[in-house]
C-alpha positions in Angstrom: 0.0 0.1 0.2 1.5 3.4 -1.1 0.7 6.0 1.4 1.1 9.8 1.4 1.9 11.6 4.7 0.6 15.1 5.8 2.1 16.7 8.9 -1.1 18.0 10.8 1.0 18.9 14.3 4.3 20.9 14.5 7.1 19.0 16.0 7.5 19.6 19.6 10.8 18.9 21.6 10.9 17.5 25.3 14.4 18.1 26.8 16.2 19.6 29.8 19.9 20.3 30.4 20.7 16.8 31.5 17.7 15.0 30.1 19.0 11.7 28.2 17.6 10.7 25.7 16.3 13.7 23.8 12.7 13.3 22.4 10.5 14.8 19.7 6.8 14.5 19.7 5.7 13.9 16.0 2.1 13.4 14.5 1.0 13.0 10.8 -1.9 11.9 8.7 -1.6 8.9 6.1 -3.8 8.6 3.1 -3.8 5.8 0.5 -2.3 7.1 -2.5 -4.4 5.1 -4.9 -7.9 5.9 -3.5 -7.3 8.8 -1.6 -8.8 7.6 1.5 -7.5 7.8 5.1 -5.6 5.0 6.3 -6.9 3.0 9.4 -5.2 0.0 11.1 -1.3 -0.4 12.2 1.7 0.2 10.2 5.6 0.0 10.4 7.3 3.7 10.1 10.7 4.3 9.5 12.1 8.0 10.2 15.5 9.1 9.0 17.2 12.5 9.5 19.6 13.9 6.9 21.2 17.3 6.6 20.4 17.6 2.8 17.0 18.0 1.3 17.8 15.0 -1.4 20.0 12.2 -1.5 22.8 11.9 1.1 23.2 9.5 4.1 20.9 9.5 7.0 22.5 10.8 10.2 20.0 9.2 12.4 17.3 6.5 11.9 14.7 4.4 13.8 11.6 2.2 13.0 8.3 2.3 14.9 6.5 -1.1 14.4 2.8 -1.5 14.9 1.9 2.1 15.0 -1.9 2.5 15.4 -3.5 4.8 12.5 -7.4 5.9 13.1 -8.9 8.0 10.4 -5.3 8.6 9.0 -4.1 10.3 12.1 -0.9 8.7 13.8 1.6 10.1 16.6 5.1 9.0 17.6 8.0 10.1 19.8 11.0 10.3 17.9 14.0 9.3 19.9 12.2 6.5 22.0 13.7 3.8 19.9 17.2 5.1 18.9 18.7 7.8 21.3 18.6 11.3 19.3 22.1 12.6 19.9 22.3 15.2 17.1 23.5 18.8 18.1 20.8 20.6 16.0 23.1 23.1 15.2 22.4 23.4 11.6 19.3 22.6 9.3 17.9 19.0 8.9 15.3 17.2 6.9 13.2 14.2 8.1 12.6 11.5 5.7 9.4 9.1 6.2 8.9 5.6 5.0 5.7 3.3 5.6 5.8 -0.5 5.4 8.9 -0.5 3.4 7.2 1.1 0.6 10.0 3.4 -0.2 10.9 6.8 1.5 8.3 9.3 0.4 9.4 12.6 -1.2 9.9 15.5 -0.7 11.5 15.2 2.8 10.1 17.2 5.6 12.3 20.4 6.5 12.4 20.3 10.4 10.8 23.3 11.9 12.7 25.5 14.7 11.0 23.6 17.7 13.6 20.6 17.7 16.3 23.2 17.8 15.2 23.5 21.5 17.6 20.2 21.8 20.5 22.5 21.0 20.3 23.8 24.7 21.6 20.3 25.6 25.0 21.2 23.6 25.6 24.8 25.0 29.4 25.6 25.2 31.1 25.6 28.6 31.6 29.6 28.8 34.6 31.3 30.5 32.5 34.3 31.8 28.9 34.8 32.9 27.5 38.4 32.0 31.0 39.4 31.9 32.3 37.9 35.4 34.7 35.2 36.2 33.9 32.0 38.0 36.0 33.4 41.1 33.3 36.4 41.4 30.5 33.9 42.3 30.1 31.5 45.7 30.3 28.1 45.1 26.9 25.9 45.2 28.0 24.6 48.6 29.6 27.1 50.9 29.3 28.4 54.6 28.8 31.9 56.2 30.0 33.5 59.6 27.0 33.6 62.1 27.7 37.4 62.6 27.4 38.0 58.8 23.7 36.4 58.5 21.0 39.1 58.6 17.4 38.4 59.9 18.5 35.1 61.6 16.0 33.4 63.8 15.6 34.0 67.8 18.2 32.1 69.6 16.9 29.2 71.3 19.4 27.7 74.3 20.1 24.0 74.4 22.3 23.8 77.5 20.3 23.5 80.8 22.3 26.3 82.4 21.3 28.7 79.7 17.4 28.0 80.5 16.1 30.9 82.9 13.0 30.3 85.2 13.5 26.5 85.4 11.9 24.6 88.3 14.5 23.6 90.9 12.8 20.2 91.5 10.5 17.7 89.6 8.6 14.8 91.1 9.4 11.4 89.9 7.5 10.1 87.1 5.9 7.4 89.4 4.6 8.9 92.7 1.9 9.2 95.3 -0.3 11.9 96.8 -2.1 12.0 100.2 -6.1 11.9 99.7 -6.4 15.3 101.7 -3.9 17.0 99.1 -6.3 16.1 96.2 -8.7 18.7 95.0 -11.8 18.0 93.0 -11.8 14.4 94.3 -14.8 12.2 93.1 -17.6 11.7 95.9 -16.7 8.7 98.4 -18.6 5.6 98.0 -18.1 3.0 100.9 -17.1 -0.3 100.0 -17.4 -2.2 103.3 -20.6 -3.5 104.6 -20.3 -1.8 108.0 -19.9 1.4 106.1 -23.5 1.1 104.4 -26.3 3.2 106.0 -30.0 2.2 106.1 -29.4 -1.5 104.8 -32.1 -4.3 105.6 -31.5 -6.5 108.4 -32.6 -9.6 106.7 -33.2 -10.8 103.1 -35.5 -13.8 102.0 -33.8 -16.7 99.9 -34.1 -16.3 96.2 -36.1 -19.3 96.3 -39.1 -19.3 98.8 -42.8 -19.7 99.3 -45.6 -17.6 100.7 -48.9 -18.6 102.3 -52.1 -17.9 100.4 -53.4 -15.5 103.2 -50.3 -13.7 102.8 -50.8 -12.8 99.3 -52.5 -9.4 98.5 -54.4 -8.7 95.5 -55.1 -12.3 94.9 -58.1 -13.3 92.5 -61.3 -14.9 94.2 -61.6 -18.5 94.2 -62.9 -20.5 91.0 -66.2 -22.3 91.6 -66.7 -25.9 90.6 -69.8 -25.0 88.4 -72.5 -27.5 87.3 -72.9 -25.8 83.9 -70.9 -24.1 81.2 -72.6 -21.3 79.2 -76.0 -22.8 80.2 -75.0 -26.4 79.2 -74.5 -29.6 81.4 -71.6 -31.7 80.6 -73.5 -34.1 78.5 -73.6 -31.6 75.8 -69.9 -31.9 75.4 -68.0 -34.6 74.0 -65.0 -36.0 76.4 -61.5 -34.9 75.6 -60.7 -38.2 74.1 -63.5 -39.5 71.7 -64.1 -41.1 68.2 -66.4 -40.3 65.2 -68.5 -42.5 62.7 -66.5 -42.8 59.2 -69.5 -41.5 57.9 -69.6 -38.2 60.0 -68.7 -35.7 57.0 -71.4 -36.9 54.7 -74.7 -34.4 55.2 -75.3 -31.5 52.8 -74.4 -28.4 54.6 -71.9 -30.0 57.0 -69.0 -27.6 58.0 -65.7 -28.9 59.0 -63.0 -26.8 60.3 -59.3 -27.9 61.2 -57.3 -30.4 59.3 -58.6 -33.7 57.7 -56.1 -36.4 58.2 -56.5 -39.8 56.5 -54.3 -42.5 58.1 -55.9 -45.5 56.3 -56.1 -45.5 52.5 -54.8 -42.6 50.2 -58.0 -41.3 48.5 -61.0 -39.1 48.8 -64.0 -40.5 46.7 -66.9 -38.1 45.5 -70.0 -39.4 44.1 -72.8 -37.4 42.5 -75.3 -39.3 40.9 -73.8 -41.3 37.9 -70.5 -39.3 38.1 -67.7 -39.8 40.4 -64.1 -38.3 40.9 -61.0 -39.1 43.3 -58.4 -37.2 44.9 -55.4 -39.2 46.0 -51.6 -39.2 46.7 -49.4 -41.4 44.3 -46.2 -43.3 45.2 -44.1 -40.2 44.2 -46.0 -37.9 46.5 -48.0 -36.0 44.0 -51.4 -35.1 44.7 -53.7 -36.4 41.8 -57.3 -35.5 40.7 -59.5 -37.3 38.3 -61.9 -40.2 37.8 -59.3 -43.0 37.7 -55.4 -43.0 38.2 -54.7 -43.6 34.8 -56.9 -41.1 33.0 -56.5 -38.3 35.7 -57.6 -34.8 34.8 -57.5 -31.5 36.6 -60.3 -28.9 35.9 -60.4 -25.4 37.5 -63.2 -22.8 36.6 -60.9 -19.8 37.7 -57.2 -20.5 38.5 -55.0 -23.1 40.3 -52.8 -21.6 42.7 -49.5 -23.1 43.9 -48.0 -22.0 47.2 -44.2 -21.7 47.6 -42.4 -25.1 47.1 -45.5 -26.8 45.9 -45.6 -28.9 42.6 -48.5 -30.0 40.4 -48.0 -32.8 37.7 -50.8 -33.4 35.1 -50.6 -36.6 33.0 -52.7 -36.0 29.8 -52.2 -39.2 27.9 -49.9 -40.5 25.2 -46.7 -39.7 27.4 -47.7 -36.0 27.6 -47.1 -34.6 30.8 -47.6 -30.8 32.2 -45.5 -30.3 35.1 -46.1 -26.9 37.3 -44.2 -25.4 40.1 -43.4 -22.1 41.5 -40.4 -21.8 38.9 -42.5 -22.2 35.7 -44.4 -24.6 33.6 -42.6 -27.7 31.9 -44.3 -29.7 29.0 -43.2 -32.9 27.7 -44.1 -33.4 24.0 -45.7 -30.7 21.9 -47.4 -27.7 23.4 -50.4 -26.7 21.0 -52.0 -23.4 21.6 -55.1 -22.0 19.9 -54.3 -18.4 20.9 -51.3 -16.4 21.2 -48.2 -17.3 23.4 -47.4 -14.0 25.5 -45.1 -13.0 28.3 -46.7 -10.5 30.8 -44.8 -8.2 33.2 -45.8 -5.1 35.3 -45.6 -1.7 33.8 -42.6 -0.1 35.4 -43.9 3.3 35.5 -47.7 2.8 35.8 -49.0 0.1 38.4 -52.4 0.1 36.5 -51.0 -1.2 33.3 -49.1 -4.4 32.2 -46.7 -5.0 29.2 -47.8 -7.8 27.0 -45.4 -9.3 24.2 -46.5 -12.1 21.8 -44.2 -14.7 20.8 -43.0 -14.7 17.3 -44.6 -17.5 15.3 -43.8 -19.3 12.1 -44.2 -22.4 10.1 -41.2 -24.2 11.3 -39.2 -25.0 14.6 -36.8 -22.2 14.5 -33.7 -21.2 16.4 -31.4 -18.2 16.2 -28.4 -16.3 17.9 -27.2 -12.7 17.5 -24.3 -10.5 18.4 -21.8 -8.0 17.4 -18.5 -8.7 15.6 -15.4 -6.6 14.1 -13.8 -6.6 10.4 -10.1 -6.6 10.8 -8.6 -5.8 7.4 -11.8 -6.5 5.7 -12.5 -10.1 7.2 -13.9 -11.5 10.2 -14.7 -15.1 11.6 -17.5 -15.4 14.2 -17.7 -18.4 16.4 -21.2 -19.2 17.1 -22.4 -20.2 20.9 -22.0 -23.8 21.6 -25.7 -24.1 22.9 -26.7 -23.0 19.4 -24.6 -25.6 17.5 -26.1 -28.2 19.7 -29.8 -27.6 19.0 -29.2 -26.3 15.3 -29.4 -28.6 12.2 -26.4 -28.1 9.8 -28.9 -27.3 6.9 -31.4 -24.6 6.3 -29.3 -21.6 7.9 -29.9 -18.0 7.1 -27.5 -15.3 8.1 -27.7 -11.4 7.9 -25.0 -8.9 8.6 -25.1 -5.1 9.1 -22.1 -2.6 9.0 -21.9 -0.2 11.8 -19.3 1.8 10.4 -18.1 3.0 7.0 -17.1 0.5 4.5 -17.8 -0.5 1.0 -20.4 -3.2 2.0 -20.4 -6.6 3.6 -21.4 -10.2 2.4 -21.6 -13.5 4.0 -18.8 -16.0 2.8 -19.8 -19.1 4.6 -22.3 -20.1 7.5 -22.9 -23.2 9.3 -24.1 -24.1 12.8 -20.5 -23.4 14.3 -19.3 -20.3 12.9 -20.0 -17.4 10.5 -17.3 -15.9 8.0 -17.9 -12.2 6.9 -16.0 -10.3 4.2 -16.0 -6.7 2.8 -17.3 -6.4 -0.7 -14.7 -5.8 -3.6 -11.7 -6.8 -1.4 -12.1 -3.9 1.0 -9.9 -3.8 4.2 -12.0 -1.7 6.5 -11.8 -2.2 10.4 -15.5 -1.8 11.5 -18.0 -3.4 13.8 -21.1 -5.1 12.5 -23.9 -6.8 13.8 -25.0 -10.3 12.9 -28.2 -12.6 13.3 -28.0 -16.4 12.2 -31.3 -18.5 12.0 -31.9 -22.2 11.8 -34.0 -25.0 12.3 -33.9 -27.3 15.5 -32.3 -30.5 15.3 -34.9 -33.3 14.9 -37.6 -31.1 13.9 -36.3 -30.4 10.3 -39.6 -31.6 8.8 -42.0 -30.3 11.5 
């Protein structure tokens, strides 16, 4: 690829008197010489410095590999690969070569900014502002105390020089007489004989009282012959039994739990119709007319509490299983209406959001995502779960570019990968969205 370079930012030099190495920031723009389009991607750029505009031998050279170019723009630091030790005491020209395509012409005449590097080569002068070195103080020198002006107040460091010092000090560990202590806390006695108004005796922690010594006690409870107007014969004894046909009269009301300890079913009869409710060997509650043809019917809804399950055997091996996680159907689920998902409206509690399932004449699968072209090509590995459930044949793929390029096409698609290329052999580096649809394995002729 032949390129044209355009310098868009002036050279800037970064240097101090003792800095090594010397560095120059350099920015430019690359365009394709054939198409005029700005270059994107990575390139290798070689820079050379000459003291002539054409021909000659490079005085300095370094190559920057893998330089990132976006929309034609790039930036490098000259001197970061090879030390830049030129004195910059005369005019220089910068030669540029991209991907070994040959050095571009004309060479770039270096502006005045890099000549700030000249400061690193300043001559060692004999005089400064007309004065010899002996006229200046050395970087490290001393002064007499009496020659110093505005010196700080003098603080003595010897004990004998300190005025108004105390004559004695108490030892770090010492005691005081109680009477010498001021603002001492109130005194609390710690001895039993020092406590005033103390009781003479105490009852033991566990003790009894005579009934007559108790005050505010309730009156005695009489041994009544009746309770709420009824003799004792009106009530059942604490331990009693019921006839097995006790709950069988129209209008009977039963409160509390009904426990069946013998057998596992409730039988209901209404004329020529009968139905049963029983628990099978797996612990499921079954409702229907016979164990093999069980059915569940509800006029409104069936409500499952947390942790409960419900299984309905429809026949022909088809089972509907419901728990507090969701609904599972073995074999096909045929619906005469729409299949929807419903969720509360996040902003209006009076509304719901209802989405209907996408429907068609086949059992379809799909997956989608975002890929990226690198030099005009991309290979997208499809998810493993899509590969496992999707047939090899009957696949359809769609790709949509998300950036500027000539156009995209699908070179190859199967249930494992999608290969995308740019039209006309383009070399763009852009993102694209993709969608792959297929048919579920085992349901190709559904």
